[in-house]
C-alpha positions as CSV (number, residue, x, y, z in Angstrom):
1,M,19.2,12.0,35.5
2,N,17.6,13.1,38.8
3,G,16.3,10.8,41.5
4,F,12.7,11.1,40.3
5,Y,13.3,8.5,37.5
6,Q,14.7,5.1,38.0
7,E,16.1,2.4,35.7
8,F,12.6,1.1,35.3
9,D,11.6,4.4,33.7
10,T,14.6,4.8,31.4
11,E,14.8,1.3,30.1
12,T,14.4,1.3,26.3
13,L,12.4,-1.0,24.0
14,G,15.4,-2.5,22.3
15,K,19.0,-1.6,22.6
16,R,20.2,1.8,21.7
17,H,23.6,3.1,20.8
18,S,25.1,4.9,23.8
19,D,25.0,8.7,23.8
20,P,27.4,10.5,26.2
21,Y,25.9,14.0,25.6
22,R,22.2,13.5,25.8
23,S,19.9,11.9,28.4
24,V,17.6,9.0,27.3
25,F,14.7,11.4,27.3
26,Q,16.5,14.0,25.1
27,V,17.1,11.3,22.6
28,D,13.4,10.4,22.6
29,R,12.6,14.0,22.0
30,N,15.1,14.5,19.2
31,R,14.1,11.3,17.4
32,V,10.5,12.6,17.2
33,L,11.4,16.2,16.4
34,Y,13.6,15.3,13.4
35,S,11.3,12.6,11.9
36,A,9.4,12.7,8.7
37,A,6.3,11.7,10.6
38,F,6.5,14.9,12.6
39,R,7.2,17.1,9.6
40,R,4.1,15.7,7.8
41,L,2.0,17.3,10.5
42,Q,2.6,20.7,8.8
43,N,0.0,19.7,6.2
44,K,-2.5,18.0,8.4
45,T,-5.6,19.9,9.6
46,Q,-6.0,21.3,13.1
47,V,-9.2,23.3,12.5
48,F,-8.9,24.8,9.0
49,K,-7.2,23.2,6.0
50,S,-3.5,23.7,5.9
51,G,-2.6,26.6,3.6
52,A,-6.0,28.3,3.8
53,H,-4.4,31.2,5.7
54,D,-0.9,32.0,6.8
55,F,-1.9,32.2,10.5
56,Y,-4.2,29.2,11.0
57,R,-2.7,26.4,13.1
58,T,-1.8,23.0,11.6
59,R,-1.2,19.8,13.5
60,L,2.5,20.8,13.5
61,T,2.1,24.2,15.1
62,H,-0.5,22.7,17.5
63,S,2.0,20.1,18.6
64,L,4.7,22.7,19.2
65,E,2.3,24.7,21.3
66,V,1.2,21.7,23.3
67,A,4.9,21.0,23.9
68,Q,5.5,24.5,25.2
69,I,2.5,24.4,27.4
70,G,3.7,21.0,28.7
71,R,7.1,22.4,29.6
72,S,5.5,25.3,31.3
73,I,3.4,23.0,33.4
74,V,6.5,21.1,34.4
75,N,8.3,24.3,35.4
76,Y,5.3,25.3,37.4
77,I,4.8,22.1,39.4
78,N,8.6,21.6,39.9
79,K,9.0,25.1,41.4
80,T,5.8,25.4,43.4
81,Q,5.1,21.8,44.5
82,F,8.1,19.5,44.2
83,G,10.6,22.3,45.0
84,S,13.2,20.7,42.7
85,A,13.7,19.6,39.1
86,A,11.6,16.4,39.6
87,V,9.5,15.9,36.5
88,D,11.7,15.9,33.4
89,S,10.8,18.6,30.9
90,D,12.5,16.9,28.0
91,L,10.4,13.8,28.5
92,V,7.2,15.8,28.7
93,E,8.1,17.8,25.6
94,A,8.9,14.6,23.7
95,I,5.5,13.1,24.6
96,C,3.7,16.3,23.6
97,L,5.5,16.5,20.3
98,A,4.5,12.9,19.5
99,H,0.9,12.9,20.7
100,D,-0.7,13.6,17.2
101,L,1.8,11.6,15.0
102,G,-0.9,9.0,14.2
103,N,-3.6,11.4,13.1
104,P,-4.7,10.8,9.5
105,P,-5.7,13.5,7.0
106,Y,-8.9,15.4,7.8
107,G,-8.5,15.1,11.6
108,H,-11.0,13.3,13.7
109,S,-13.4,12.9,10.7
110,G,-10.7,11.0,8.8
111,E,-9.9,8.9,11.9
112,A,-13.6,7.9,12.1
113,L,-13.7,7.0,8.5
114,L,-10.6,4.8,8.6
115,N,-11.9,3.1,11.7
116,D,-15.2,2.4,9.8
117,V,-13.5,0.8,6.7
118,M,-11.2,-1.2,9.1
119,K,-14.0,-2.6,11.3
120,A,-13.3,-6.1,10.0
121,A,-9.5,-5.8,10.1
122,G,-8.6,-4.5,13.6
123,G,-10.0,-1.0,13.5
124,F,-8.1,2.3,13.3
125,E,-7.4,4.7,16.2
126,G,-5.1,7.7,16.2
127,N,-3.4,7.0,19.5
128,A,-2.8,3.3,18.4
129,Q,-1.3,4.6,15.1
130,T,1.0,6.9,17.0
131,L,2.2,3.9,19.0
132,K,2.8,2.0,15.8
133,I,4.8,4.8,14.3
134,I,7.0,5.2,17.4
135,T,7.7,1.5,17.8
136,E,7.8,0.2,14.2
137,Q,8.4,3.0,11.7
138,L,10.2,6.0,13.1
139,H,14.0,6.3,13.0
140,E,15.7,3.6,10.9
141,D,19.3,3.2,11.9
142,I,22.4,2.1,9.9
143,E,21.7,-1.5,10.8
144,G,18.3,-1.2,9.2
145,D,16.3,-1.5,12.5
146,S,13.1,0.5,12.5
147,G,11.3,2.0,15.5
148,M,12.9,4.6,17.7
149,K,13.6,2.2,20.6
150,P,11.7,4.5,23.0
151,S,12.2,4.6,26.8
152,R,9.5,3.1,28.9
153,A,8.5,6.5,30.4
154,F,8.2,8.0,27.0
155,L,6.2,5.1,25.5
156,D,3.9,5.1,28.5
157,G,3.5,8.8,28.2
158,I,1.9,8.6,24.8
159,L,-0.6,5.9,25.8
160,K,-3.8,7.7,26.7
161,Y,-5.7,4.4,26.2
162,K,-4.6,1.0,27.4
163,I,-7.3,-1.3,26.1
164,L,-7.0,-3.6,23.1
165,W,-9.4,-3.5,20.2
166,S,-10.9,-6.9,20.9
167,D,-11.4,-6.1,24.6
168,S,-13.0,-2.7,23.8
169,G,-16.0,-4.2,22.1
170,K,-14.4,-3.0,18.9
171,K,-15.4,0.6,19.5
172,G,-14.3,3.7,21.3
173,K,-10.6,4.3,22.0
174,F,-8.2,1.4,21.8
175,L,-4.9,-0.1,20.8
176,Y,-4.5,-2.6,18.1
177,D,-4.5,-6.3,19.2
178,D,-0.9,-6.9,18.0
179,Q,0.3,-4.1,20.3
180,R,-0.2,-6.2,23.4
181,K,3.6,-6.6,23.6
182,Y,4.0,-2.9,24.1
183,L,1.6,-2.9,27.0
184,D,3.6,-5.7,28.5
185,F,6.8,-3.6,28.2
186,V,5.1,-0.5,29.6
187,N,3.8,-2.3,32.7
188,G,6.9,-4.4,33.2
189,G,5.0,-7.7,32.8
190,S,2.0,-9.3,31.3
191,R,-0.5,-7.7,33.8
192,H,-2.0,-4.6,32.2
193,F,-2.9,-1.7,34.5
194,E,-5.3,1.1,33.6
195,G,-4.6,4.7,34.3
196,R,-2.3,7.3,32.7
197,S,1.2,8.1,33.9
198,L,1.9,11.6,35.4
199,E,3.6,12.7,32.2
200,C,0.7,11.5,30.1
201,Q,-1.8,13.4,32.3
202,I,0.4,16.6,31.8
203,M,0.4,16.1,28.0
204,N,-3.4,15.5,28.0
205,W,-4.1,18.7,29.9
206,A,-1.6,20.7,27.8
207,D,-3.5,19.4,24.7
208,D,-6.9,20.3,26.2
209,V,-5.6,23.8,27.0
210,A,-4.2,24.3,23.5
211,Y,-7.1,23.2,21.5
212,S,-9.8,24.8,23.7
213,L,-8.2,28.2,23.5
214,H,-6.4,28.1,20.1
215,D,-9.3,26.8,18.2
216,L,-11.2,29.8,19.4
217,S,-8.3,32.0,18.2
218,D,-8.4,30.4,14.7
219,G,-12.2,30.6,14.6
220,Y,-12.0,34.3,15.4
221,L,-9.4,34.9,12.6
222,A,-11.7,33.0,10.2
223,G,-14.7,35.0,11.1
224,F,-16.6,32.3,12.9
225,I,-16.4,33.8,16.4
226,S,-18.0,37.3,17.0
227,R,-19.9,38.8,19.8
228,R,-23.2,38.1,17.9
229,D,-22.2,34.5,17.3
230,V,-21.5,34.0,21.0
231,E,-24.7,35.8,22.1
232,N,-26.8,33.7,19.7
233,W,-25.1,30.5,20.9
234,A,-25.7,31.4,24.6
235,K,-29.5,31.8,24.0
236,D,-29.8,28.1,23.3
237,Q,-27.7,26.9,26.3
238,T,-28.4,26.2,29.9
239,L,-25.6,28.2,31.6
240,T,-24.6,28.6,35.2
241,A,-24.1,32.1,36.6
242,N,-20.3,31.6,36.4
243,E,-20.5,30.5,32.8
244,K,-22.4,33.6,31.9
245,V,-19.7,35.7,33.5
246,I,-17.0,33.9,31.5
247,L,-18.9,34.4,28.3
248,E,-19.3,38.1,29.1
249,Q,-15.5,38.3,29.5
250,V,-15.1,36.6,26.1
251,M,-17.5,38.9,24.4
252,E,-15.9,42.0,25.8
253,K,-12.6,41.1,24.1
254,L,-14.0,40.2,20.7
255,G,-13.9,43.7,19.4
256,H,-10.2,43.8,18.7
257,R,-7.9,40.9,17.7
258,E,-5.1,42.0,20.0
259,D,-7.4,42.1,23.0
260,F,-8.8,38.7,22.3
261,D,-5.3,37.2,21.8
262,R,-4.1,38.7,25.1
263,F,-7.2,37.3,26.8
264,L,-6.6,33.8,25.5
265,A,-2.9,34.1,26.5
266,G,-4.0,35.0,30.1
267,R,-6.3,32.0,30.2
268,T,-3.4,29.8,29.2
269,G,-1.5,30.9,32.2
270,K,-4.5,30.4,34.5
271,F,-5.0,26.9,33.2
272,I,-1.3,26.0,33.7
273,E,-1.5,27.2,37.3
274,G,-4.9,25.5,37.9
275,L,-3.5,22.1,38.7
276,Q,-2.0,20.4,41.7
277,I,0.2,17.3,42.2
278,R,-1.4,14.6,44.3
279,E,-0.2,11.2,45.5
280,R,-2.3,8.3,44.4
281,E,-2.6,4.6,44.8
282,H,-1.7,2.5,41.8
283,P,-0.1,-1.0,41.3
284,L,3.0,0.6,39.8
285,A,3.4,3.4,42.4
286,S,6.1,1.4,44.2
287,R,8.1,1.0,41.0
288,S,7.8,4.5,39.5
289,N,7.1,8.0,40.7
290,R,5.2,8.4,37.4
291,Y,2.4,6.4,39.1
292,R,3.0,7.5,42.7
293,Y,2.0,11.0,41.6
294,G,-0.8,12.4,39.4
295,I,-2.4,15.8,38.7
296,A,-5.6,17.2,39.9
297,I,-7.2,20.1,38.0
298,S,-9.3,22.6,39.9
299,E,-13.1,22.3,39.2
300,A,-13.4,26.0,38.2
301,V,-10.6,25.7,35.7
302,Q,-11.9,22.4,34.3
303,D,-15.4,23.9,33.9
304,E,-14.0,27.0,32.1
305,N,-12.0,24.8,29.8
306,T,-15.0,22.7,29.0
307,L,-17.1,25.8,28.2
308,Y,-14.6,27.0,25.6
309,K,-14.6,23.5,24.0
310,R,-18.4,23.6,23.8
311,L,-18.2,27.0,22.2
312,A,-15.7,25.9,19.6
313,V,-17.5,22.6,18.7
314,D,-20.9,24.2,18.3
315,I,-19.9,27.4,16.5
316,I,-16.9,26.2,14.4
317,F,-16.8,22.5,14.0
318,R,-20.6,22.1,13.5
319,S,-20.8,24.9,11.0
320,P,-21.9,24.1,7.5
321,Q,-18.6,25.1,6.1
322,L,-16.5,22.7,8.1
323,E,-19.1,19.9,7.9
324,Q,-19.0,20.1,4.1
325,L,-15.2,19.9,4.0
326,E,-15.3,16.9,6.4
327,F,-17.9,15.2,4.2
328,K,-15.6,15.7,1.2
329,G,-12.6,14.4,3.1
330,R,-14.5,11.3,4.2
331,F,-15.6,10.7,0.6
332,I,-12.1,11.0,-0.8
333,L,-10.7,8.6,1.8
334,K,-13.4,6.0,1.4
335,R,-13.3,6.0,-2.4
336,L,-9.5,5.7,-2.5
337,F,-9.5,2.9,0.1
338,E,-12.2,0.9,-1.8
339,T,-10.3,1.5,-5.1
340,Y,-7.0,0.2,-3.8
341,M,-8.7,-2.7,-2.0
342,Q,-11.9,-4.1,-3.4
343,G,-14.3,-6.5,-1.7
344,G,-14.5,-7.8,1.9
345,P,-13.0,-10.4,4.2
346,G,-14.4,-13.3,2.4
347,D,-13.6,-12.1,-1.1
348,F,-11.2,-9.3,-1.6
349,R,-8.7,-8.1,-4.3
350,L,-5.8,-5.7,-4.0
351,N,-5.7,-3.5,-7.1
352,R,-1.9,-4.0,-7.4
353,A,-1.6,-2.3,-10.7
354,I,-2.3,1.2,-9.3
355,L,-0.5,0.8,-6.0
356,P,2.4,3.2,-5.4
357,T,6.0,2.0,-5.2
358,G,6.2,2.0,-1.4
359,L,3.2,-0.3,-1.1
360,R,4.5,-2.6,-3.9
361,E,7.8,-2.9,-2.0
362,K,6.0,-3.9,1.2
363,L,3.9,-6.4,-0.6
364,K,7.0,-8.2,-1.9
365,H,7.5,-9.4,1.6
366,T,3.9,-10.6,2.0
367,S,3.0,-12.1,-1.4
368,N,-0.4,-13.4,-0.3
369,P,-1.6,-11.3,2.6
370,D,-4.9,-12.1,4.3
371,Y,-7.6,-9.5,4.4
372,A,-6.6,-8.0,7.7
373,A,-2.9,-7.7,6.7
374,A,-3.7,-6.2,3.3
375,A,-6.2,-3.8,4.7
376,R,-3.7,-2.6,7.4
377,L,-1.1,-1.9,4.7
378,I,-3.5,0.2,2.7
379,C,-4.8,1.9,5.9
380,D,-1.3,2.8,7.1
381,Y,-0.5,4.3,3.7
382,F,-3.5,6.6,3.7
383,A,-3.1,7.5,7.4
384,E,0.4,8.9,6.7
385,Q,-0.9,11.1,3.8
386,T,-1.6,14.8,4.3
387,D,-4.5,17.1,3.4
388,I,-2.4,18.1,0.4
389,S,-1.1,14.7,-0.8
390,L,-4.4,12.8,-0.5
391,P,-6.4,15.0,-2.9
392,R,-3.5,14.8,-5.3
393,I,-3.7,11.0,-5.3
394,Y,-7.4,11.2,-5.8
395,K,-7.2,13.6,-8.7
396,R,-4.5,11.5,-10.4
397,L,-6.8,8.5,-10.4
398,F,-10.1,10.1,-11.1
399,D,-9.6,13.5,-12.8
400,P,-9.0,13.0,-16.6
401,D,-7.1,16.3,-16.9
402,Y,-4.8,15.9,-14.0
403,G,-1.5,14.1,-13.6
404,S,1.7,13.3,-15.6
405,F,4.5,10.8,-15.7
406,Y,6.5,13.0,-13.5
407,D,4.2,13.2,-10.5
408,I,5.6,11.7,-7.2
409,V,3.4,8.7,-6.4
């Protein structure tokens, strides 16, 4: 381990077995990479439903691309600004690989639906769910302990938001109230400090770069993005002179797939090189270089990235085709949730007869759960499903001609 990271950064949440061949951050990365939660991302939507086309990205391929961009950012800043191997690329890769583990089926639409049905039981938020998977579910060892015993630097790196549900006004982005102990660990005490670590900032920018450019790539393959589409979109926008120049460059490349792919690859490189390391003031700056330093993204690069995101949202995500699929996904999720768990906080009933084996086993340890505990169990179960498994559950319950005794449930 180089001098950039101290014992405060490498301390783990719980004792790990010693590993003479891997650094603590390499263990973090490998435990994410070889987990079932990570593999499930292959059947979770990025833009278009998994399996709709061989070349569309899934949450899995998106996470791999974010990890590669994250490593490229680390290589760039280490060589051009630190002049040494300061920021750990294995740590950043681990954070990038893990950043979407908590995403439920149907992407942000599914996340909003689960948050709505959980409004009286602690809410649902993808980043909070990622934290739960990392700390409580992933990597069960031979002693039966669960949770991957993450390092402080890794755990801090996945925390984009550091406000608890009750303190957030029960809206927006948050962590679950029972996750306070993880904030205590991350901050090294009971005082909770806002702000993202250096590695979290790198991950967040790598994620921004990936989805702003790659969503356009998938949209182009699906036939949503053409010169005419961009021209029609631009007519209804108030654009700066620079934004008009950028859109002209986009439209010039839309005639041939290879040209458009090369254009997007070039923008990826520009976005990686469009940031600088800066020193900052933070209560933890004296304890960790992760808070002594942060990143600053050039205004021109930030503006260009934002323009691509606007383009993708308006032309692709707000299209009737995707809106209809999101409506169907929300309908499936809500109907299943309300079938498994009927009623509200004052009068509810778990439909135990139809619960799958895994949920029945968990309920053995909580024979009479209150509403919040029962709702959380059901929510966690549906959150870990995929865009393939969830419709299968739905059809087994509601389609008279579907299902057999041999289905996996």
